[in-house]
TORDRENZA-122334 format. One record per residue (C-alpha): residue number from 1; residue in three letters; x, y, z. Coordinates in nm, 3 decimals, decimal comma. Layout:
! TORDRENZA-122334
<site num="NUM" residuo="ALA" c1="X" c2="Y" c3="Z"/>
...
//
This chain:
! TORDRENZA-122334
<site num="1" residuo="MET" c1="-5,376" c2="2,207" c3="5,710"/>
<site num="2" residuo="LYS" c1="-5,737" c2="2,101" c3="5,749"/>
<site num="3" residuo="ASN" c1="-5,686" c2="2,049" c3="6,125"/>
<site num="4" residuo="ILE" c1="-5,543" c2="2,398" c3="6,162"/>
<site num="5" residuo="LEU" c1="-5,847" c2="2,552" c3="5,991"/>
<site num="6" residuo="ILE" c1="-6,087" c2="2,355" c3="6,214"/>
<site num="7" residuo="ALA" c1="-5,895" c2="2,453" c3="6,529"/>
<site num="8" residuo="THR" c1="-5,893" c2="2,821" c3="6,425"/>
<site num="9" residuo="PHE" c1="-6,267" c2="2,812" c3="6,358"/>
<site num="10" residuo="ILE" c1="-6,344" c2="2,655" c3="6,698"/>
<site num="11" residuo="LEU" c1="-6,120" c2="2,902" c3="6,883"/>
<site num="12" residuo="SER" c1="-6,286" c2="3,196" c3="6,709"/>
<site num="13" residuo="LEU" c1="-6,629" c2="3,071" c3="6,817"/>
<site num="14" residuo="ILE" c1="-6,514" c2="3,031" c3="7,178"/>
<site num="15" residuo="GLY" c1="-6,352" c2="3,375" c3="7,177"/>
<site num="16" residuo="CYS" c1="-6,662" c2="3,550" c3="7,045"/>
<site num="17" residuo="THR" c1="-6,893" c2="3,407" c3="7,309"/>
<site num="18" residuo="SER" c1="-6,678" c2="3,515" c3="7,603"/>
<site num="19" residuo="GLN" c1="-6,621" c2="3,877" c3="7,497"/>
<site num="20" residuo="LYS" c1="-6,766" c2="4,143" c3="7,722"/>
<site num="21" residuo="LYS" c1="-6,927" c2="4,463" c3="7,592"/>
<site num="22" residuo="LEU" c1="-6,906" c2="4,808" c3="7,742"/>
<site num="23" residuo="GLU" c1="-7,226" c2="4,998" c3="7,808"/>
<site num="24" residuo="THR" c1="-7,162" c2="5,349" c3="7,679"/>
<site num="25" residuo="SER" c1="-7,512" c2="5,493" c3="7,690"/>
<site num="26" residuo="GLY" c1="-7,820" c2="5,429" c3="7,895"/>
<site num="27" residuo="ILE" c1="-7,640" c2="5,323" c3="8,212"/>
<site num="28" residuo="PRO" c1="-7,875" c2="5,360" c3="8,511"/>
<site num="29" residuo="PHE" c1="-7,645" c2="5,593" c3="8,708"/>
<site num="30" residuo="GLU" c1="-7,430" c2="5,899" c3="8,648"/>
<site num="31" residuo="ILE" c1="-7,055" c2="5,894" c3="8,709"/>
<site num="32" residuo="GLY" c1="-6,902" c2="6,195" c3="8,881"/>
<site num="33" residuo="GLN" c1="-6,548" c2="6,269" c3="8,995"/>
<site num="34" residuo="SER" c1="-6,313" c2="5,979" c3="9,057"/>
<site num="35" residuo="SER" c1="-5,992" c2="5,958" c3="9,257"/>
<site num="36" residuo="PHE" c1="-5,724" c2="5,708" c3="9,348"/>
<site num="37" residuo="GLN" c1="-5,503" c2="5,744" c3="9,655"/>
<site num="38" residuo="PRO" c1="-5,220" c2="5,507" c3="9,746"/>
<site num="39" residuo="TRP" c1="-5,109" c2="5,468" c3="10,108"/>
<site num="40" residuo="SER" c1="-4,816" c2="5,312" c3="10,286"/>
<site num="41" residuo="GLY" c1="-4,787" c2="5,196" c3="10,647"/>
<site num="42" residuo="GLY" c1="-4,505" c2="5,320" c3="10,866"/>
<site num="43" residuo="ARG" c1="-4,364" c2="4,972" c3="10,917"/>
<site num="44" residuo="GLU" c1="-4,290" c2="4,700" c3="10,665"/>
<site num="45" residuo="GLU" c1="-4,541" c2="4,460" c3="10,821"/>
<site num="46" residuo="SER" c1="-4,810" c2="4,728" c3="10,796"/>
<site num="47" residuo="GLY" c1="-4,813" c2="4,686" c3="10,420"/>
<site num="48" residuo="SER" c1="-4,939" c2="4,928" c3="10,162"/>
<site num="49" residuo="GLY" c1="-5,243" c2="4,968" c3="9,945"/>
<site num="50" residuo="ALA" c1="-5,473" c2="5,211" c3="9,774"/>
<site num="51" residuo="GLU" c1="-5,830" c2="5,332" c3="9,771"/>
<site num="52" residuo="LEU" c1="-6,033" c2="5,412" c3="9,461"/>
<site num="53" residuo="LYS" c1="-6,341" c2="5,634" c3="9,491"/>
<site num="54" residuo="ILE" c1="-6,597" c2="5,696" c3="9,218"/>
<site num="55" residuo="SER" c1="-6,883" c2="5,938" c3="9,283"/>
<site num="56" residuo="ILE" c1="-7,215" c2="5,822" c3="9,141"/>
<site num="57" residuo="ALA" c1="-7,557" c2="5,981" c3="9,118"/>
<site num="58" residuo="GLU" c1="-7,903" c2="5,848" c3="9,046"/>
<site num="59" residuo="ALA" c1="-7,816" c2="5,482" c3="9,108"/>
<site num="60" residuo="MET" c1="-8,129" c2="5,271" c3="9,111"/>
<site num="61" residuo="ASN" c1="-8,220" c2="5,069" c3="9,419"/>
<site num="62" residuo="ASP" c1="-8,266" c2="4,750" c3="9,219"/>
<site num="63" residuo="MET" c1="-7,906" c2="4,736" c3="9,096"/>
<site num="64" residuo="SER" c1="-7,583" c2="4,613" c3="9,249"/>
<site num="65" residuo="PHE" c1="-7,220" c2="4,694" c3="9,186"/>
<site num="66" residuo="GLU" c1="-7,011" c2="4,380" c3="9,152"/>
<site num="67" residuo="LYS" c1="-6,646" c2="4,475" c3="9,094"/>
<site num="68" residuo="ILE" c1="-6,418" c2="4,750" c3="8,975"/>
<site num="69" residuo="TYR" c1="-6,129" c2="4,657" c3="8,747"/>
<site num="70" residuo="PHE" c1="-5,841" c2="4,901" c3="8,790"/>
<site num="71" residuo="ARG" c1="-5,469" c2="4,877" c3="8,711"/>
<site num="72" residuo="GLY" c1="-5,470" c2="4,502" c3="8,670"/>
<site num="73" residuo="ARG" c1="-5,680" c2="4,428" c3="8,979"/>
<site num="74" residuo="ALA" c1="-6,035" c2="4,306" c3="9,030"/>
<site num="75" residuo="LEU" c1="-6,157" c2="4,494" c3="9,337"/>
<site num="76" residuo="GLN" c1="-6,467" c2="4,433" c3="9,546"/>
<site num="77" residuo="CYS" c1="-6,659" c2="4,757" c3="9,593"/>
<site num="78" residuo="GLU" c1="-6,926" c2="4,901" c3="9,816"/>
<site num="79" residuo="ILE" c1="-7,143" c2="5,211" c3="9,815"/>
<site num="80" residuo="LYS" c1="-7,075" c2="5,464" c3="10,088"/>
<site num="81" residuo="THR" c1="-7,215" c2="5,811" c3="10,146"/>
<site num="82" residuo="GLU" c1="-6,947" c2="6,081" c3="10,165"/>
<site num="83" residuo="ASN" c1="-7,035" c2="6,449" c3="10,192"/>
<site num="84" residuo="GLY" c1="-7,393" c2="6,369" c3="10,095"/>
<site num="85" residuo="LEU" c1="-7,289" c2="6,191" c3="9,774"/>
<site num="86" residuo="SER" c1="-7,307" c2="5,821" c3="9,693"/>
<site num="87" residuo="THR" c1="-6,956" c2="5,694" c3="9,631"/>
<site num="88" residuo="LEU" c1="-6,830" c2="5,358" c3="9,508"/>
<site num="89" residuo="VAL" c1="-6,528" c2="5,266" c3="9,719"/>
<site num="90" residuo="ALA" c1="-6,282" c2="4,991" c3="9,632"/>
<site num="91" residuo="ALA" c1="-5,957" c2="4,925" c3="9,817"/>
<site num="92" residuo="TYR" c1="-5,672" c2="4,680" c3="9,820"/>
<site num="93" residuo="THR" c1="-5,394" c2="4,600" c3="10,062"/>
<site num="94" residuo="LYS" c1="-5,060" c2="4,446" c3="9,985"/>
<site num="95" residuo="LYS" c1="-4,834" c2="4,295" c3="10,248"/>
<site num="96" residuo="GLY" c1="-4,480" c2="4,209" c3="10,143"/>
<site num="97" residuo="THR" c1="-4,463" c2="4,055" c3="9,797"/>
<site num="98" residuo="THR" c1="-4,773" c2="3,837" c3="9,828"/>
<site num="99" residuo="GLU" c1="-4,964" c2="3,821" c3="9,499"/>
<site num="100" residuo="MET" c1="-5,326" c2="3,916" c3="9,531"/>
<site num="101" residuo="PRO" c1="-5,572" c2="3,646" c3="9,409"/>
<site num="102" residuo="ASP" c1="-5,765" c2="3,907" c3="9,209"/>
<site num="103" residuo="GLU" c1="-5,472" c2="3,996" c3="8,983"/>
<site num="104" residuo="LYS" c1="-5,531" c2="3,730" c3="8,714"/>
<site num="105" residuo="GLU" c1="-5,890" c2="3,839" c3="8,654"/>
<site num="106" residuo="GLY" c1="-5,791" c2="4,206" c3="8,671"/>
<site num="107" residuo="ILE" c1="-5,509" c2="4,166" c3="8,420"/>
<site num="108" residuo="LYS" c1="-5,742" c2="3,982" c3="8,182"/>
<site num="109" residuo="MET" c1="-5,996" c2="4,266" c3="8,194"/>
<site num="110" residuo="GLN" c1="-5,716" c2="4,526" c3="8,163"/>
<site num="111" residuo="GLU" c1="-5,603" c2="4,366" c3="7,837"/>
<site num="112" residuo="MET" c1="-5,955" c2="4,302" c3="7,705"/>
<site num="113" residuo="PHE" c1="-6,067" c2="4,664" c3="7,743"/>
<site num="114" residuo="GLN" c1="-5,720" c2="4,815" c3="7,678"/>
<site num="115" residuo="LEU" c1="-5,738" c2="5,035" c3="7,988"/>
<site num="116" residuo="GLN" c1="-5,506" c2="5,329" c3="8,048"/>
<site num="117" residuo="PRO" c1="-5,368" c2="5,391" c3="8,403"/>
<site num="118" residuo="ASP" c1="-5,640" c2="5,653" c3="8,467"/>
<site num="119" residuo="GLU" c1="-5,930" c2="5,431" c3="8,356"/>
<site num="120" residuo="ALA" c1="-6,137" c2="5,164" c3="8,530"/>
<site num="121" residuo="ILE" c1="-6,423" c2="4,930" c3="8,445"/>
<site num="122" residuo="VAL" c1="-6,725" c2="4,910" c3="8,676"/>
<site num="123" residuo="ALA" c1="-6,921" c2="4,583" c3="8,663"/>
<site num="124" residuo="PHE" c1="-7,284" c2="4,612" c3="8,772"/>
<site num="125" residuo="LYS" c1="-7,609" c2="4,418" c3="8,759"/>
<site num="126" residuo="THR" c1="-7,950" c2="4,560" c3="8,693"/>
<site num="127" residuo="LEU" c1="-8,299" c2="4,427" c3="8,761"/>
<site num="128" residuo="ASP" c1="-8,273" c2="4,180" c3="8,471"/>
<site num="129" residuo="SER" c1="-7,962" c2="4,043" c3="8,655"/>
<site num="130" residuo="LYS" c1="-7,746" c2="4,069" c3="8,346"/>
<site num="131" residuo="LEU" c1="-7,385" c2="4,169" c3="8,422"/>
<site num="132" residuo="LYS" c1="-7,289" c2="4,491" c3="8,242"/>
<site num="133" residuo="TYR" c1="-6,970" c2="4,696" c3="8,222"/>
<site num="134" residuo="THR" c1="-6,901" c2="5,066" c3="8,189"/>
<site num="135" residuo="LYS" c1="-6,574" c2="5,257" c3="8,166"/>
<site num="136" residuo="VAL" c1="-6,471" c2="5,535" c3="8,404"/>
<site num="137" residuo="SER" c1="-6,208" c2="5,773" c3="8,265"/>
<site num="138" residuo="ASP" c1="-6,001" c2="6,059" c3="8,400"/>
<site num="139" residuo="ILE" c1="-5,938" c2="5,913" c3="8,747"/>
<site num="140" residuo="LYS" c1="-5,728" c2="6,166" c3="8,938"/>
<site num="141" residuo="GLU" c1="-5,437" c2="6,027" c3="9,139"/>
<site num="142" residuo="LYS" c1="-5,395" c2="6,199" c3="9,474"/>
<site num="143" residuo="ALA" c1="-5,071" c2="6,228" c3="9,669"/>
<site num="144" residuo="PRO" c1="-4,995" c2="5,913" c3="9,870"/>
<site num="145" residuo="ILE" c1="-5,068" c2="5,897" c3="10,239"/>
<site num="146" residuo="LEU" c1="-4,752" c2="5,795" c3="10,426"/>
<site num="147" residuo="TYR" c1="-4,833" c2="5,677" c3="10,777"/>
<site num="148" residuo="ARG" c1="-4,557" c2="5,718" c3="11,031"/>
<site num="149" residuo="SER" c1="-4,436" c2="5,433" c3="11,241"/>
<site num="150" residuo="ARG" c1="-4,504" c2="5,434" c3="11,612"/>
<site num="151" residuo="PRO" c1="-4,221" c2="5,594" c3="11,811"/>
<site num="152" residuo="LYS" c1="-3,994" c2="5,352" c3="11,996"/>
<site num="153" residuo="ASN" c1="-3,988" c2="5,395" c3="12,376"/>
//
């Protein structure tokens, strides 16, 4: 019984130190509209995938965006300018049934933050180089893009 209490105490200490907190106010950028669009190649070997776009405004120059956690995936992201707006873009590709290496980390974050299918977590660093997280909600899913296969001659 004593060993069980000690083990429970140690596990609770370890669990508390690894928990991540969401930044809900005072984030150094403004989140705009967000969309998710799956796509599928015309041939099986082309694969399939999806692209997630999150419009942002007023992002500081001394910050970096690390990853976006969405639907059980940890996605690398980059800032692109589309229609004059800064947009975070993250994409993934799946070929066959190959498991993506980012799925374990993504599933862990999905469970930790209890994300719904239309929510994502953006991980970013500021000048003090501390990793912070914020939630993006109401991500609109667009109709899939279905690429046609090349005609056979």
